[in-house]
Short mmCIF file of the C-alpha atoms (twelve columns), coordinates in Angstrom:
data_MODEL
# 
_entry.id   MODEL 
# 
loop_
_atom_site.group_PDB 
_atom_site.id 
_atom_site.type_symbol 
_atom_site.label_atom_id 
_atom_site.label_alt_id 
_atom_site.label_comp_id 
_atom_site.label_asym_id 
_atom_site.label_seq_id 
_atom_site.Cartn_x 
_atom_site.Cartn_y 
_atom_site.Cartn_z 
_atom_site.pdbx_PDB_model_num 
ATOM 1   C CA . MET A 1   124.491 59.648 130.329 1 
ATOM 2   C CA . PHE A 2   123.437 56.502 131.603 1 
ATOM 3   C CA . THR A 3   119.317 55.518 131.596 1 
ATOM 4   C CA . THR A 4   119.635 52.252 132.677 1 
ATOM 5   C CA . ILE A 5   122.768 50.471 135.025 1 
ATOM 6   C CA . VAL A 6   122.843 46.809 135.419 1 
ATOM 7   C CA . VAL A 7   124.782 45.398 138.483 1 
ATOM 8   C CA . GLY A 8   125.164 41.343 139.284 1 
ATOM 9   C CA . VAL A 9   124.562 40.708 142.782 1 
ATOM 10  C CA . ASP A 10  126.324 37.095 144.115 1 
ATOM 11  C CA . GLY A 11  125.724 37.090 147.745 1 
ATOM 12  C CA . LEU A 12  129.417 37.672 148.128 1 
ATOM 13  C CA . GLN A 13  131.604 40.500 148.587 1 
ATOM 14  C CA . GLY A 14  132.184 40.880 145.325 1 
ATOM 15  C CA . GLY A 15  128.538 41.854 144.731 1 
ATOM 16  C CA . ARG A 16  128.417 44.082 147.576 1 
ATOM 17  C CA . ASP A 17  131.164 46.054 145.870 1 
ATOM 18  C CA . ALA A 18  129.194 46.261 142.489 1 
ATOM 19  C CA . LEU A 19  126.281 47.151 144.185 1 
ATOM 20  C CA . GLY A 20  128.429 49.951 145.844 1 
ATOM 21  C CA . LEU A 21  130.074 51.160 142.565 1 
ATOM 22  C CA . ALA A 22  126.876 51.193 140.739 1 
ATOM 23  C CA . GLN A 23  125.064 53.130 143.101 1 
ATOM 24  C CA . ARG A 24  128.075 55.733 142.902 1 
ATOM 25  C CA . MET A 25  127.781 55.576 139.277 1 
ATOM 26  C CA . SER A 26  123.781 56.363 139.511 1 
ATOM 27  C CA . ASP A 27  124.494 59.339 141.670 1 
ATOM 28  C CA . LEU A 28  127.103 60.516 139.206 1 
ATOM 29  C CA . ALA A 29  125.862 59.600 135.803 1 
ATOM 30  C CA . GLY A 30  122.199 59.095 136.372 1 
ATOM 31  C CA . GLY A 31  120.000 56.396 135.356 1 
ATOM 32  C CA . GLU A 32  117.852 53.754 137.080 1 
ATOM 33  C CA . LEU A 33  119.779 50.857 138.726 1 
ATOM 34  C CA . VAL A 34  118.702 47.551 138.647 1 
ATOM 35  C CA . ALA A 35  120.251 44.356 140.771 1 
ATOM 36  C CA . VAL A 36  120.356 41.112 139.270 1 
ATOM 37  C CA . HIS A 37  120.833 37.869 140.672 1 
ATOM 38  C CA . VAL A 38  121.774 34.778 138.707 1 
ATOM 39  C CA . HIS A 39  120.770 31.419 140.425 1 
ATOM 40  C CA . PRO A 40  121.563 28.404 138.732 1 
ATOM 41  C CA . TYR A 41  119.451 26.439 136.716 1 
ATOM 42  C CA . GLU A 42  120.289 22.639 135.907 1 
ATOM 43  C CA . PRO A 43  117.490 21.277 133.193 1 
ATOM 44  C CA . PHE A 44  118.577 17.991 133.309 1 
ATOM 45  C CA . PRO A 45  119.065 17.269 137.244 1 
ATOM 46  C CA . LEU A 46  115.415 18.802 137.562 1 
ATOM 47  C CA . ARG A 47  113.940 16.464 134.708 1 
ATOM 48  C CA . GLY A 48  111.369 14.789 136.653 1 
ATOM 49  C CA . LEU A 49  111.378 16.836 139.950 1 
ATOM 50  C CA . ARG A 50  108.230 18.856 140.791 1 
ATOM 51  C CA . THR A 51  107.844 21.919 139.000 1 
ATOM 52  C CA . ASP A 52  107.417 23.816 142.348 1 
ATOM 53  C CA . ILE A 53  111.414 23.149 142.626 1 
ATOM 54  C CA . GLU A 54  112.273 25.756 140.189 1 
ATOM 55  C CA . ALA A 55  109.512 28.441 141.916 1 
ATOM 56  C CA . LEU A 56  111.112 27.298 145.454 1 
ATOM 57  C CA . ALA A 57  114.807 28.249 143.959 1 
ATOM 58  C CA . GLN A 58  113.639 31.572 142.455 1 
ATOM 59  C CA . ASP A 59  111.886 32.198 145.465 1 
ATOM 60  C CA . GLU A 60  115.160 32.081 147.313 1 
ATOM 61  C CA . ALA A 61  117.325 33.981 145.112 1 
ATOM 62  C CA . GLN A 62  114.270 36.781 145.039 1 
ATOM 63  C CA . ALA A 63  114.819 36.900 148.925 1 
ATOM 64  C CA . LEU A 64  118.382 36.843 148.779 1 
ATOM 65  C CA . LEU A 65  119.001 39.877 146.414 1 
ATOM 66  C CA . GLU A 66  116.207 41.783 148.350 1 
ATOM 67  C CA . GLY A 67  117.797 41.267 151.124 1 
ATOM 68  C CA . GLN A 68  121.474 42.139 149.939 1 
ATOM 69  C CA . LEU A 69  119.807 45.547 148.743 1 
ATOM 70  C CA . ALA A 70  118.261 46.101 152.238 1 
ATOM 71  C CA . GLU A 71  121.419 45.800 153.991 1 
ATOM 72  C CA . ALA A 72  123.239 47.872 151.400 1 
ATOM 73  C CA . GLY A 73  120.844 50.647 151.681 1 
ATOM 74  C CA . VAL A 74  120.682 50.600 148.013 1 
ATOM 75  C CA . PRO A 75  117.444 51.686 146.109 1 
ATOM 76  C CA . ALA A 76  117.382 49.663 143.261 1 
ATOM 77  C CA . ARG A 77  115.281 46.971 140.961 1 
ATOM 78  C CA . ALA A 78  115.488 43.435 141.696 1 
ATOM 79  C CA . ILE A 79  115.515 40.611 139.314 1 
ATOM 80  C CA . ALA A 80  116.324 37.341 140.497 1 
ATOM 81  C CA . THR A 81  116.758 34.894 137.186 1 
ATOM 82  C CA . ALA A 82  117.785 31.086 136.315 1 
ATOM 83  C CA . ASP A 83  120.337 30.280 133.653 1 
ATOM 84  C CA . THR A 84  123.148 27.739 133.500 1 
ATOM 85  C CA . SER A 85  125.619 30.575 133.404 1 
ATOM 86  C CA . PRO A 86  126.132 33.549 135.021 1 
ATOM 87  C CA . GLY A 87  127.074 35.715 131.896 1 
ATOM 88  C CA . ARG A 88  124.098 34.533 129.873 1 
ATOM 89  C CA . GLY A 89  122.104 35.730 132.417 1 
ATOM 90  C CA . LEU A 90  123.427 39.085 132.898 1 
ATOM 91  C CA . HIS A 91  123.785 39.667 129.323 1 
ATOM 92  C CA . ARG A 92  120.307 38.352 128.871 1 
ATOM 93  C CA . ILE A 93  118.564 40.744 131.549 1 
ATOM 94  C CA . ALA A 94  121.026 43.941 130.054 1 
ATOM 95  C CA . ASP A 95  120.078 43.309 126.502 1 
ATOM 96  C CA . GLY A 96  116.116 42.866 127.082 1 
ATOM 97  C CA . LEU A 97  116.105 46.330 129.174 1 
ATOM 98  C CA . GLU A 98  119.082 47.988 126.864 1 
ATOM 99  C CA . ALA A 99  121.019 49.049 129.315 1 
ATOM 100 C CA . ASP A 100 123.887 51.146 129.130 1 
ATOM 101 C CA . LEU A 101 126.549 49.365 131.338 1 
ATOM 102 C CA . ILE A 102 126.811 46.418 133.158 1 
ATOM 103 C CA . VAL A 103 128.552 46.419 137.003 1 
ATOM 104 C CA . ILE A 104 130.431 43.469 138.337 1 
ATOM 105 C CA . GLY A 105 132.696 42.525 141.294 1 
ATOM 106 C CA . SER A 106 135.645 40.260 141.516 1 
ATOM 107 C CA . PRO A 107 136.880 37.744 143.931 1 
ATOM 108 C CA . HIS A 108 138.313 38.833 146.889 1 
ATOM 109 C CA . ARG A 109 141.665 37.218 146.319 1 
ATOM 110 C CA . GLY A 110 145.177 38.258 144.907 1 
ATOM 111 C CA . ALA A 111 146.487 41.598 146.027 1 
ATOM 112 C CA . LEU A 112 145.159 44.060 148.147 1 
ATOM 113 C CA . GLY A 113 143.050 46.104 146.373 1 
ATOM 114 C CA . ARG A 114 143.527 45.055 143.041 1 
ATOM 115 C CA . VAL A 115 140.783 44.066 140.635 1 
ATOM 116 C CA . VAL A 116 140.934 40.252 140.197 1 
ATOM 117 C CA . ALA A 117 139.073 38.954 136.884 1 
ATOM 118 C CA . GLY A 118 137.529 35.897 138.421 1 
ATOM 119 C CA . ASP A 119 136.038 32.972 135.890 1 
ATOM 120 C CA . THR A 120 132.873 34.583 136.044 1 
ATOM 121 C CA . ALA A 121 134.027 38.113 135.542 1 
ATOM 122 C CA . ARG A 122 135.551 36.739 132.400 1 
ATOM 123 C CA . ALA A 123 132.092 34.967 131.398 1 
ATOM 124 C CA . VAL A 124 130.658 38.559 131.742 1 
ATOM 125 C CA . ILE A 125 133.188 40.234 129.477 1 
ATOM 126 C CA . GLN A 126 133.263 38.000 126.691 1 
ATOM 127 C CA . GLY A 127 130.505 38.582 124.615 1 
ATOM 128 C CA . ALA A 128 129.016 41.442 125.986 1 
ATOM 129 C CA . THR A 129 127.300 44.077 123.606 1 
ATOM 130 C CA . ARG A 130 127.265 46.693 126.337 1 
ATOM 131 C CA . PRO A 131 130.223 48.167 128.272 1 
ATOM 132 C CA . VAL A 132 130.887 46.069 131.602 1 
ATOM 133 C CA . LEU A 133 132.655 47.748 134.646 1 
ATOM 134 C CA . VAL A 134 134.590 45.334 136.748 1 
ATOM 135 C CA . ALA A 135 134.671 47.001 140.786 1 
ATOM 136 C CA . ARG A 136 137.546 46.691 142.713 1 
ATOM 137 C CA . GLN A 137 137.804 46.277 146.313 1 
ATOM 138 C CA . SER A 138 136.834 48.991 148.924 1 
ATOM 139 C CA . ALA A 139 134.608 50.387 145.583 1 
ATOM 140 C CA . ALA A 140 132.689 53.159 147.847 1 
ATOM 141 C CA . THR A 141 135.958 55.308 147.528 1 
ATOM 142 C CA . PHE A 142 135.471 56.236 143.963 1 
ATOM 143 C CA . ALA A 143 135.867 59.816 143.407 1 
ATOM 144 C CA . GLY A 144 134.846 60.251 139.763 1 
ATOM 145 C CA . GLU A 145 137.416 62.953 139.007 1 
ATOM 146 C CA . LEU A 146 140.232 61.433 136.723 1 
ATOM 147 C CA . VAL A 147 139.262 58.653 133.694 1 
ATOM 148 C CA . GLY A 148 142.159 57.232 132.296 1 
ATOM 149 C CA . VAL A 149 141.832 55.592 128.743 1 
ATOM 150 C CA . GLY A 150 144.156 52.968 126.920 1 
ATOM 151 C CA . TYR A 151 144.332 54.442 122.882 1 
ATOM 152 C CA . ASP A 152 146.407 53.228 120.153 1 
ATOM 153 C CA . GLY A 153 144.369 54.671 117.258 1 
ATOM 154 C CA . SER A 154 142.776 51.622 116.607 1 
ATOM 155 C CA . PRO A 155 138.976 51.523 115.762 1 
ATOM 156 C CA . GLU A 156 138.411 49.676 119.483 1 
ATOM 157 C CA . SER A 157 140.708 52.239 120.975 1 
ATOM 158 C CA . ARG A 158 138.429 55.165 119.823 1 
ATOM 159 C CA . ALA A 159 135.297 53.512 121.065 1 
ATOM 160 C CA . ALA A 160 136.863 53.210 124.314 1 
ATOM 161 C CA . LEU A 161 138.211 57.116 123.969 1 
ATOM 162 C CA . GLY A 162 134.756 58.182 122.959 1 
ATOM 163 C CA . TRP A 163 132.713 56.369 126.146 1 
ATOM 164 C CA . ALA A 164 135.694 57.889 128.411 1 
ATOM 165 C CA . GLU A 165 134.709 61.073 126.927 1 
ATOM 166 C CA . ARG A 166 131.061 61.018 127.608 1 
ATOM 167 C CA . LEU A 167 131.269 59.634 131.459 1 
ATOM 168 C CA . ALA A 168 133.954 62.524 131.687 1 
ATOM 169 C CA . LEU A 169 131.191 65.144 130.833 1 
ATOM 170 C CA . ALA A 170 128.363 63.501 132.577 1 
ATOM 171 C CA . ILE A 171 130.134 63.157 135.786 1 
ATOM 172 C CA . GLY A 172 132.720 66.533 135.522 1 
ATOM 173 C CA . ALA A 173 135.754 64.685 135.144 1 
ATOM 174 C CA . THR A 174 138.868 64.812 133.228 1 
ATOM 175 C CA . VAL A 175 140.275 62.445 130.824 1 
ATOM 176 C CA . HIS A 176 143.743 61.146 130.734 1 
ATOM 177 C CA . VAL A 177 144.821 59.053 127.715 1 
ATOM 178 C CA . LEU A 178 147.664 56.993 127.754 1 
ATOM 179 C CA . CYS A 179 149.570 55.659 123.930 1 
ATOM 180 C CA . ALA A 180 152.230 52.886 125.019 1 
ATOM 181 C CA . ALA A 181 154.839 52.630 121.964 1 
ATOM 182 C CA . GLU A 182 156.253 49.051 122.502 1 
ATOM 183 C CA . VAL A 183 158.467 46.728 120.771 1 
ATOM 184 C CA . PRO A 184 157.272 43.516 119.413 1 
ATOM 185 C CA . GLN A 185 157.232 40.677 122.665 1 
ATOM 186 C CA . GLY A 186 157.893 37.234 122.763 1 
ATOM 187 C CA . PHE A 187 157.903 35.152 119.456 1 
ATOM 188 C CA . SER A 188 156.361 37.726 117.503 1 
ATOM 189 C CA . PRO A 189 156.459 36.769 113.720 1 
ATOM 190 C CA . SER A 190 157.533 40.798 113.078 1 
ATOM 191 C CA . ILE A 191 160.787 39.491 114.712 1 
ATOM 192 C CA . SER A 192 161.879 37.061 112.083 1 
ATOM 193 C CA . TYR A 193 161.728 39.942 109.435 1 
ATOM 194 C CA . GLY A 194 164.892 41.369 110.941 1 
ATOM 195 C CA . ILE A 195 163.771 44.343 111.672 1 
ATOM 196 C CA . ASN A 196 165.658 46.715 114.020 1 
ATOM 197 C CA . TRP A 197 163.225 47.598 116.539 1 
ATOM 198 C CA . VAL A 198 165.449 49.417 118.813 1 
ATOM 199 C CA . ALA A 199 166.858 51.744 116.127 1 
ATOM 200 C CA . LEU A 200 163.035 52.215 115.293 1 
ATOM 201 C CA . ALA A 201 162.021 53.146 119.128 1 
ATOM 202 C CA . PRO A 202 162.440 56.886 118.380 1 
ATOM 203 C CA . ASP A 203 160.227 56.729 115.424 1 
ATOM 204 C CA . ARG A 204 157.423 54.523 117.333 1 
ATOM 205 C CA . LEU A 205 157.185 56.645 120.659 1 
ATOM 206 C CA . GLU A 206 157.029 59.836 118.025 1 
ATOM 207 C CA . TYR A 207 154.161 58.220 116.429 1 
ATOM 208 C CA . ALA A 208 152.595 57.716 119.788 1 
ATOM 209 C CA . GLU A 209 152.829 61.041 121.062 1 
ATOM 210 C CA . GLY A 210 151.092 62.460 117.679 1 
ATOM 211 C CA . LEU A 211 148.400 59.804 118.428 1 
ATOM 212 C CA . VAL A 212 148.057 61.240 121.787 1 
ATOM 213 C CA . ALA A 213 148.425 64.903 120.863 1 
ATOM 214 C CA . GLU A 214 145.258 64.662 118.690 1 
ATOM 215 C CA . ALA A 215 142.930 62.389 120.994 1 
ATOM 216 C CA . VAL A 216 143.856 65.447 123.626 1 
ATOM 217 C CA . ALA A 217 143.062 67.890 121.363 1 
ATOM 218 C CA . GLU A 218 139.577 66.531 120.172 1 
ATOM 219 C CA . LEU A 219 138.677 65.809 123.942 1 
ATOM 220 C CA . GLY A 220 139.230 69.273 124.659 1 
ATOM 221 C CA . ASN A 221 137.920 70.273 128.312 1 
ATOM 222 C CA . GLY A 222 141.212 70.214 130.045 1 
ATOM 223 C CA . ALA A 223 141.859 66.581 128.716 1 
ATOM 224 C CA . THR A 224 145.779 64.903 129.415 1 
ATOM 225 C CA . GLY A 225 148.247 62.413 128.046 1 
ATOM 226 C CA . GLU A 226 150.803 60.621 127.894 1 
ATOM 227 C CA . ALA A 227 152.977 58.857 125.398 1 
ATOM 228 C CA . VAL A 228 155.431 56.354 126.889 1 
ATOM 229 C CA . ALA A 229 157.777 53.706 125.937 1 
ATOM 230 C CA . GLY A 230 157.054 50.455 127.463 1 
ATOM 231 C CA . VAL A 231 154.355 47.282 127.456 1 
ATOM 232 C CA . ALA A 232 150.816 48.416 127.093 1 
ATOM 233 C CA . ARG A 233 149.456 46.172 129.495 1 
ATOM 234 C CA . ASP A 234 152.290 47.317 132.110 1 
ATOM 235 C CA . GLU A 235 151.899 50.969 131.863 1 
ATOM 236 C CA . LEU A 236 148.496 50.758 132.213 1 
ATOM 237 C CA . VAL A 237 148.348 49.435 135.117 1 
ATOM 238 C CA . ARG A 238 150.368 51.806 136.170 1 
ATOM 239 C CA . LEU A 239 147.824 54.330 135.356 1 
ATOM 240 C CA . SER A 240 145.490 52.426 137.046 1 
ATOM 241 C CA . GLU A 241 147.263 53.658 140.047 1 
ATOM 242 C CA . GLN A 242 146.780 57.442 139.032 1 
ATOM 243 C CA . VAL A 243 143.228 57.284 138.041 1 
ATOM 244 C CA . ASP A 244 139.702 56.854 139.134 1 
ATOM 245 C CA . LEU A 245 138.604 54.448 136.549 1 
ATOM 246 C CA . LEU A 246 140.401 52.847 133.675 1 
ATOM 247 C CA . VAL A 247 138.815 52.641 130.337 1 
ATOM 248 C CA . LEU A 248 140.042 49.964 127.553 1 
ATOM 249 C CA . GLY A 249 138.927 48.805 124.191 1 
ATOM 250 C CA . SER A 250 138.073 44.983 123.640 1 
ATOM 251 C CA . ARG A 251 140.542 43.020 121.186 1 
ATOM 252 C CA . GLY A 252 140.243 43.876 117.605 1 
ATOM 253 C CA . TYR A 253 138.054 40.798 116.197 1 
ATOM 254 C CA . GLY A 254 135.713 38.739 117.036 1 
ATOM 255 C CA . PRO A 255 131.668 39.252 116.648 1 
ATOM 256 C CA . LEU A 256 130.837 42.896 116.025 1 
ATOM 257 C CA . ARG A 257 129.416 45.036 118.872 1 
ATOM 258 C CA . ARG A 258 130.368 42.364 121.518 1 
ATOM 259 C CA . ALA A 259 133.425 42.683 123.788 1 
ATOM 260 C CA . LEU A 260 136.298 39.844 123.449 1 
ATOM 261 C CA . LEU A 261 138.608 40.032 126.030 1 
ATOM 262 C CA . GLY A 262 142.753 39.833 124.697 1 
ATOM 263 C CA . GLY A 263 145.429 38.745 126.703 1 
ATOM 264 C CA . SER A 264 146.810 41.757 127.126 1 
ATOM 265 C CA . ALA A 265 143.391 43.421 128.438 1 
ATOM 266 C CA . ASP A 266 142.963 40.684 130.580 1 
ATOM 267 C CA . ARG A 267 146.150 40.859 132.508 1 
ATOM 268 C CA . VAL A 268 145.147 44.644 133.022 1 
ATOM 269 C CA . VAL A 269 141.860 43.765 134.515 1 
ATOM 270 C CA . HIS A 270 143.558 41.578 136.461 1 
ATOM 271 C CA . GLY A 271 146.308 43.643 137.833 1 
ATOM 272 C CA . ALA A 272 144.514 47.173 138.138 1 
ATOM 273 C CA . ALA A 273 144.465 49.301 140.999 1 
ATOM 274 C CA . CYS A 274 141.264 51.076 140.227 1 
ATOM 275 C CA . PRO A 275 137.435 49.786 138.444 1 
ATOM 276 C CA . VAL A 276 137.978 48.982 134.916 1 
ATOM 277 C CA . VAL A 277 135.754 49.265 131.692 1 
ATOM 278 C CA . VAL A 278 135.787 46.958 128.825 1 
ATOM 279 C CA . VAL A 279 134.017 48.776 126.027 1 
ATOM 280 C CA . PRO A 280 132.654 46.369 123.290 1 
ATOM 281 C CA . ARG A 281 133.870 46.453 119.696 1 
ATOM 282 C CA . GLY A 282 132.009 48.109 117.327 1 
ATOM 283 C CA . ALA A 283 130.943 50.895 119.824 1 
ATOM 284 C CA . HIS A 284 133.597 53.156 118.035 1 
ATOM 285 C CA . GLU A 285 131.063 53.892 115.528 1 
ATOM 286 C CA . GLU A 286 128.386 55.476 117.636 1 
ATOM 287 C CA . HIS A 287 131.328 57.830 118.332 1 
ATOM 288 C CA . ALA A 288 132.389 58.553 115.506 1 
ATOM 289 C CA . ALA A 289 128.850 59.571 114.158 1 
ATOM 290 C CA . GLU A 290 128.181 61.710 117.501 1 
ATOM 291 C CA . HIS A 291 131.794 63.162 116.599 1 
ATOM 292 C CA . ALA A 292 130.512 64.015 112.934 1 
ATOM 293 C CA . ALA A 293 127.215 65.637 114.301 1 
ATOM 294 C CA . ARG A 294 129.350 67.608 116.843 1 
ATOM 295 C CA . ALA A 295 131.921 68.777 114.303 1 
ATOM 296 C CA . GLU A 296 128.590 69.487 111.969 1 
ATOM 297 C CA . LEU A 297 127.014 71.289 114.220 1 
ATOM 298 C CA . ALA A 298 130.196 73.753 115.416 1 
ATOM 299 C CA . ALA A 299 130.927 74.259 111.531 1 
ATOM 300 C CA . GLY A 300 127.145 75.575 111.015 1 
# 
């Protein structure tokens, strides 16, 4: 499935988690592993200083990266690059290599065994044109047998469904689809219209069940699914405790073919018990084209 996997390495434990998971993904789904370390570049403070200062910083960053790879015993191409933003630096390298996946770590704070989306992780996800995989602590235990995906019938969730399907086929995993029938929360504008959401709950659950049935039928290959009544982000965090990997679509507005992490997805990434992939907006078009091609081939 993969041709190139870019993994962010920062010299911290989160970067080591990402490196271990990226190697595991490469072993399962193929692809060259490219380790990237983005070191700070401050154009204004450096003005007027010797140009060899920048070269020294580059050499030190390259040495740090190569040392991390040697320590982990991971065979990967090493690229150290300077940028004012770690996220932008990773985007630049990943786009230049036409990478299939970006893997990043999470800070080692918060609940044990949970993903924690720190500022750098959020910066990498926001605006990414490639799927971003956020590693969980102790990522070396990744089995890759069950892939969960959040689905609500939207184009963004179809992008997530298609990516999960392709990954599962590549690594021999099974896909489990979850659709949550949730009522408006807090001060949702729709509440002001006086709709009796409690009375409509059975209808909403039935609709969610129909979505899941269609998705499972489309996936085939032993895929399973569930429709539940509840808050989507809470149900997805629950699902993360039962699967090896959780796939989410990005928010349904913002620049086309770029990821935009909404509040609910951010909370899922923050609280998940397994690695989480966020798929960029617009990727559903590629999935739709592939699905149509397969259907045409089967019909012919």
